[in-house]
N, C-alpha and C positions, 0 to 999 in steps of 0.2 A: 154398329158401331161405334163407341163411346171411350173417350179415350184420357185416360185417370194422371196424364200426366203429360208438360212439354218435351218436346225436343230428344226424343228415344233415341238410347246407342241401340235397344231393337223393343218388337211390339210382341205379346205374348196374348192370345188371344184366350178367354176365358171360357169353357164352354157348360153351358149352361141348358137349364130343359128338358136332356136327352139329348142334346146333341153330341153327336161324336166326331171320330178323327177322321172318319171316312166322308160322313157332311162337309165337311175341312174342306177335303180336296177333293172333290162333286163341285164345291163355291168355288173354287179358283180354276175349273177345270173348265166351269160354263163363264167367270169370267174371260178368260181365254178363248169363243169359239170366233169371236171375230179381231183379235188381238196374232200374235205373233206363234203361240202356241208352243211358248218354251218352254226350257226343265222347270220344277220347282222340289222345292224340299218340304215337310209337314213333318215338324218333330214335339214330340210328345216328354214333354218337360216329367211329369207325373212316372215316367218310364224309368226315369234316373230313380228316384225315391226307393220307389221297388225293389229297383235291383239294388240299391246300400244296403233295402232291409235283408233281402236273400239271403247277401255277401257276410254283414253278419250273424245271422241265422248260422248259415251253415259253413264258417269260414272263423270264426269269433275269435281266433289265437292267430289270424294272419293281419295284420296294419294296413290298408292297402293304399298304395301312392299307383294316381294313373300318371300312364305315360303322355304326356299333350301331343304326341304326333300323332294320333292315334282319331284326336279328335279335339281340332281347337279351336272350336266355336268357343266365342265369348260367354256365349247363356252357359254352355254347359259347364266351361271352368266357375263361372261364378256359381253354380249351383252349389257342386261336387267341391266349391271352397270353402262353403257355408255349412256342407257334413260335416269338418272337417278331415276332409281324405290330402294325403300328401301329391305330390306332383313331381312328375320324374323327364325333363327337359332334356333336349337334345340339343340346341344350342343356346347361344343369348339372347337370341327373339322371343323368345320360352319361358323361359326366365323373367325377361320384362312383363313376356302375358301374367303371368300367374303375380307376380308380387302387383303389381297396377290392384289387382282384384282381391287384397290384402292379405296372400299367402306368407307367412312369416317364411323366411332363410333357412331356419331349422328345419322345414319341411319341404326341401326341395332339395330336388338329386341332380346334379348334373352330367347327362349317362354319355358312352359315347368314350372311344378309347384312341379316335385320333381328333381331341378337338381342337380348334383356332384357340392360338394365343393372347387374341382377343377377347375370346368369349370363359379363359379364363381368367383374366383383369377384371372382366365383368362383374363375376364370380366373387370374386376375394373384393371389388371395390362395395359387391351388395350384401356381403359376409356369406356369403352362401358357399358352405363348408364342404359340404359331400357331395365328393367325389369319383367319378367312376378310372378305372385305369386295371391295365393287362399289360403296359411293356414298361422296357425300363427308358427308353426317347420319355414317351409321356411323361411318366413320374420326375426326369431331370426339368422335363417343360412345369409339370406344375411344382415344383419346387422352386424354382427360379419367379415364378408370376404370383402365386398362393401359397408360402409355404405356412401358414396357416391351416390348411385342407385337411381336411379329414377322409382317407381315400374308401372307397370300396373295390377290392381286387376283385376283378373278375375273374371268373374261372370256367375254360371248358368242359362243354360236357359231351357224351361219346354221342349223346341223342343233338344235338344241336350242332353237331361238325357232321351225323350222318344227313341231316337236311341243307347243309349251305356246303358248296367245297370250300368257301372262305374262313378262314381263320379268325375267329373271335375268343377270348379271354387266354387266358397262362395254364400252364396244365400243372398237375400238382404238382413236380416236379422242377419247375420255374419256378412257382410261387414262391420257394425256401430263398430263391436268389433278390427276387423280387421284392421283399420283405427287409433281407436283412440290407438291398440298398435302402430303402427306404428310413432305414433304421440309419445309415450313413448320411444321408441327407436330413435326417431331422423332418422328416414331415411323418405324422400320427396314419397310422393306418386306423380307421374304426371298423372293420367287417370286410363282408364276402357277399355277392354276386355272382349268380348263372340265372342261366337259363333253359328251360325245358320247352321244347315245341309241340301246339295241339298237335299234332301227326304226328309224335310219338305212338310204337305200339304198345310197350312194355312201361305203365308208369311209376310203379314200384320199384321194377328194377332202376330205371332212372335217376329217380328221387332218393334211390338209397343207396348208390351211388355216389350223385353227385352231394348229399350231405352228408356222405363218409368220407369225402374230398374236401370239404365244408371244416368238419371239425378237425382234419389235421391240422389243417389253413392257421384255426382258430387256435391251436393249441403250440404250435409252431410260433406262432403273435405272439402267444403268451412269453415261452422262451425268450424269446426278442425284447423284453419289457412294453407292447403293443394292451390296450384297457381297447380289446372288440369289445363291440356290443352289440352288430349291427348284421342279420344275415337276413339278404332279399334275392327271395327266391325267382323270379322275375315274373315275365309272363306268361305267356303259352295257356290262356282264362279265355274263352267260346264264353257266348250270349247265354249257355245253358245252364242250367242247374242243377241239372244231369251230371253233365262233364265236371261240373264245381266242387259235387259229391264224391267224385272220382278219384281227381286231385288232392282233397281233403283225405281221403282216405289211403289213400296210396303214402301223402306228406306226412297223419300225423303222427303214426307208431314211431316213422323214424326222429322224426322233431323230439317226440318224447324220449329217445333213448339219447338221442349225439346235444341236442338242448330246450333239454325239461323248462319248465316256467321259474323254476329260482337258479337256473341258469343266468339268468341277472340279461340276456339276449333279446333283442326285441324282433320280431321276423314280421320283414316283411313282404307285399305280392305287389303285382302289378296288371292288377283288371286293367285289362285294356273296356278287351271288346264285350267282355262282360255287362259293360256300366249302361255304352252306348249303343251300341247296334241296334237294338232291337227300337229303340227312342227314334229311330228317322225313316221314313218312307220317300222311297226319290217316286215323282211322275216324269215319262217322257213319255214326247209323243213321235207317232210313226210316220215319217218321213214318205215314204218309197218303200215297195216291195216285190220280188223275181217268184215267180216258182220254176221251181227247177224239178231235174229229175236223175234220179242216178243214185251212185252211192256215196253215203256221207263223209268217208273217208278226199273222196275228192273235191267233194263241193268249198268252192270259193266265187267272192263278187265276180259274174260272169258267163257266171256256168252254165251253160241249156244243155245238159247232157239230155239228149233222145228219153223219153220212156219211162216206166218205173211211175209211183202213184204219185202226187204232187208235194212235194216237200217245197218249206218257203223261206225265204229269206228279207227278212225284213230290220229296212233302213232306220235309225233311230233319229232322233235330233240331242243324244249326247253320246259320246263314246268313250273308248278308251286315254284319248287327249284333253278328256272330261271329269268329270263326276266317276266313271270309271279307272280313272288311273292305277288303282290300287292292285288291277283285274294283270296289270305290266309288272306288277312285286310280286306277283304270285299267289295272288290272291282269291280264291273259289265268290263268281258273283249269284247271288238267288237268282231263284227260279222267279220270272216277275210273273203276276198275275193280269188279267185280260179287267183293265174299269168294266165294269157298269156289265161283265158278260158272265152270265149265268147259265152253263154248259142246261141244255138240254139231255134228256137224254136217248137220243136218236144223234146228237148232234157229232159231225166227227173234230178230232181231233186230230194234229194232223205235224209230223217233223219240222222245227223250226229251228231258224240259226240268227242270232243277231245282230247288229254293225252296226256302230256311228258312223255318222255319217260322212268323213274325209276318204270314204272307196281304196281307204289303204289293208295292204295284208295283215297287218297286226290290229286295226279296229273290230277285230270280231268280239264282241262283252260275253255272249254265252254260246259256247261253240253248238248244242242241239238240244232245244227242249220241248214235247207236245205243248200245242198253241190250238183254242179254235183258229177259225179262215181268220184273220185281222183285215181291215181296211185301212187305206191311208187316212188318216186326223185320230186313228184310237190312239189311246192311252194306253201308255203300261203303265204297273206300278211295282215297282223295286222295293221290295218289304229289308230291312235288317242291314241296314246302310248307312245306320251313322257310327261304325268304325271305318270311312274311310278316307282318313286325314281331314276329316270337317273342320273350314277355315272357310266361310262363302262355297264349302265344298268340293272347291279343288286344289289337289295335294302337287299333282303334276302337268298339269295341262302348261300344251309347250307353241300353244294359239291364243291368239287375241280375242277369245268369244268369250261374252260375258259369262259367268258366272250363275248357277240358277237362284230365286231367291231362297228365301230358305221364313219357313212361317212354325213361327215356334206357337204351341196350345197346351191347355194344361183343363184339366176336368175342377169343377169347385173341387169336390173331397179331397183331391191333390191337392190341390190348392191349398188350401186348408192345415194338409195334413206338413206339409213342406213351411208356412211359417211356425207351427210347431215345432218343427225340426229346427227352425232357425234361421230359416233362408229369408235372405229377403228380397229380393231382386231389386234393389236400387235400381242398377241403370238399366232397367225396360219398364216398359211402358203398358201396363195390364187391359186388356181390351173387355167387353162380352160381347159373344160371338153369340148369335140366333142367326136362322136358318126364317 
């Protein structure tokens, strides 16, 4: 490798001569053969650009705003900001990060309906004016600390309510009162935001209901003299292009009816997983194993039920108190692949469960999957791990364990495409990677 700059914030491996992401993973595993066999992450920056192109092709009427909590890796922020994407920040730290990457304040939304006063004051000081609000207490707080704010009213939706027991967003009925309170306090209301989760079984019905409510709020706002011109349809986008097309087909006809292009309303969306999930792969090491029998519903660490077909518990170098912390928030963990294991036609696969190293009952990463029998020291590769709150890759770590190293890669063809799109990656060092 030959570095092209000194003292970088990060290093990007430029893949030439047919070198692939798999080759990079193989190389880092070989490097750790005599080391601690620590987990690591490999990111493909070209995947971010490809997903951006797919988004523009499938949903050109929806302007993307990336939720930083989904992946706060500085390289991701730099690439996406260079592509002209807006950002949704949950707190002061995230606002500082995106501002440092040259994002203009008018392309930032400070989300969350229970913001700390210091975060609101910081937004005011830095001219970040778009803030989310769904209750009068928050409204009064914003009116005192940030009177120049432009609010996005967070509407509740039936689909979101069905997914969580916690109440988020105001109802259509209470939104009238909130608009009147904002008028009385002299705070501007710029638009509406809502969220439809990926688990929603009927997207057409959910978006039709939510957009109908949003149209009513816009009409009420106009009656009160507000100039509302932003509609944020929230997240709920996986990394699947098929799912994006499903959402777009559900949204487009209703948008055309309630918010046609000539209405002057800018329609935003928050594609988090769509942009970053497929761009990162996590490699973890198998540090221990147990063979058990019996039924899956009774299996737990330490179970040694007699009889039955072999079933395996594998303990890994990472768990839910590290890189898999999003499992505690209800996210599904993708099924891993065993590194350098090509199954023979006659090779058996066995029911397996994957556990972190803590021996905690909560530290189950994958409840059940089928894998060939593994040995201690083998590696497992978890794809689609980019939407894990990545910032050094851990978002809810409760231990002092070191965070996995991240290795960024890009092919020469993707590198030239990023440059043509105006992505400079000035904070990184580009190196040539050869096997």
